[in-house]
C-alpha positions in Angstrom: 145.9 -40.0 -120.6 149.6 -39.2 -120.8 152.0 -38.0 -123.6 155.7 -37.7 -124.2 156.5 -34.3 -125.7 159.8 -32.9 -126.9 160.7 -29.3 -126.2 164.0 -27.6 -125.8 165.9 -30.7 -126.9 164.5 -32.8 -124.0 161.6 -35.2 -123.6 159.0 -35.0 -120.9 156.2 -37.4 -119.9 153.2 -35.3 -119.0 149.6 -35.8 -117.9 146.8 -33.3 -117.2 147.6 -31.3 -114.0 151.4 -31.9 -114.1 153.8 -29.0 -113.5 157.1 -29.1 -115.4 160.1 -26.8 -115.9 161.3 -26.6 -119.5 163.8 -24.5 -121.5 162.6 -20.9 -122.0 159.5 -20.6 -124.3 158.1 -17.3 -125.6 155.1 -16.0 -123.7 154.2 -14.4 -120.5 152.6 -15.7 -117.3 149.0 -16.7 -117.7 149.2 -17.4 -121.5 148.1 -20.8 -122.9 150.4 -22.5 -125.3 150.3 -25.8 -127.2 153.1 -28.3 -127.3 152.7 -30.0 -130.7 155.7 -32.2 -130.9 154.1 -35.3 -129.3 156.3 -38.4 -129.6 154.0 -40.9 -127.8 150.6 -41.0 -126.3 148.9 -43.5 -124.1 146.1 -44.2 -121.7 146.9 -46.4 -118.7 149.0 -49.3 -120.0 147.9 -48.9 -123.6 149.9 -47.0 -126.2 147.9 -44.9 -128.7 148.7 -43.2 -131.9 150.3 -39.8 -131.3 149.2 -38.3 -134.6 146.8 -35.4 -134.1 147.5 -35.3 -130.3 148.3 -31.9 -128.8 149.2 -30.9 -125.3 147.9 -27.6 -124.0 149.7 -25.9 -121.2 149.5 -22.7 -119.2 152.7 -20.6 -118.5 153.0 -20.2 -114.7 156.2 -18.1 -114.7 159.4 -17.3 -116.5 162.2 -18.0 -114.1 165.9 -18.9 -113.7 167.1 -22.3 -112.6 169.6 -22.9 -109.8 173.1 -21.5 -110.2 175.8 -23.7 -111.7 179.4 -22.9 -110.7 182.0 -23.4 -113.4 185.5 -23.5 -111.9 188.6 -24.1 -114.0 192.0 -24.7 -112.6 195.3 -25.8 -114.0 197.8 -27.0 -111.4 201.1 -25.2 -111.0 200.2 -22.6 -113.6 198.5 -20.0 -111.4 195.4 -20.4 -113.6 191.9 -20.2 -111.9 188.6 -19.1 -113.4 185.3 -19.0 -111.6 182.1 -18.4 -113.4 178.4 -18.9 -112.6 175.5 -19.6 -114.9 171.7 -19.5 -114.3 169.7 -21.0 -117.2 166.4 -19.4 -118.2 163.4 -21.7 -117.9 159.6 -21.6 -118.2 157.3 -23.2 -115.6 154.3 -24.9 -117.2 151.1 -26.4 -115.9 149.7 -29.0 -118.2 146.0 -28.3 -118.8 144.9 -31.1 -121.2 146.4 -34.0 -123.1 144.7 -35.1 -126.3 142.3 -33.4 -128.5 142.8 -32.6 -132.2 145.7 -30.7 -133.7 145.1 -27.3 -135.2 143.0 -27.6 -138.4 145.6 -26.5 -140.9 145.4 -29.7 -143.0 141.6 -29.6 -142.9 141.6 -26.2 -144.7 143.8 -27.7 -147.4 141.4 -30.6 -147.9 138.5 -28.2 -148.3 140.4 -26.2 -150.9 141.1 -29.3 -153.0 137.4 -30.1 -153.7 136.7 -26.5 -154.6 139.6 -26.6 -157.0 138.3 -29.8 -158.5 134.8 -28.2 -158.9 136.3 -25.2 -160.6 138.2 -27.4 -163.1 135.0 -29.1 -164.2 
């Protein structure tokens, strides 16, 4: 089973066992997180409903990506600026795709029948 998740303003196609590098997420190495913003889910060639699908992942490491050199120059004006940048990123190992979302809505459904019983 695979899923397309959105995190850090980008979209990633993931399956169980994949390793991906995403924009920095809160957490330390070894922690398990859930990626709840699932846009699409599928199994083989079939597309499935993405509602209620969550992707669980383990943080492998917090790291920096490769250095990007920013060089600005204006001809004939003696203007040169050199700057470097290394973006913070998180390395993830996808543990599982699928399963149910956290039961926040289920708790609200249980509260509704209790409120109806109290009203009677």
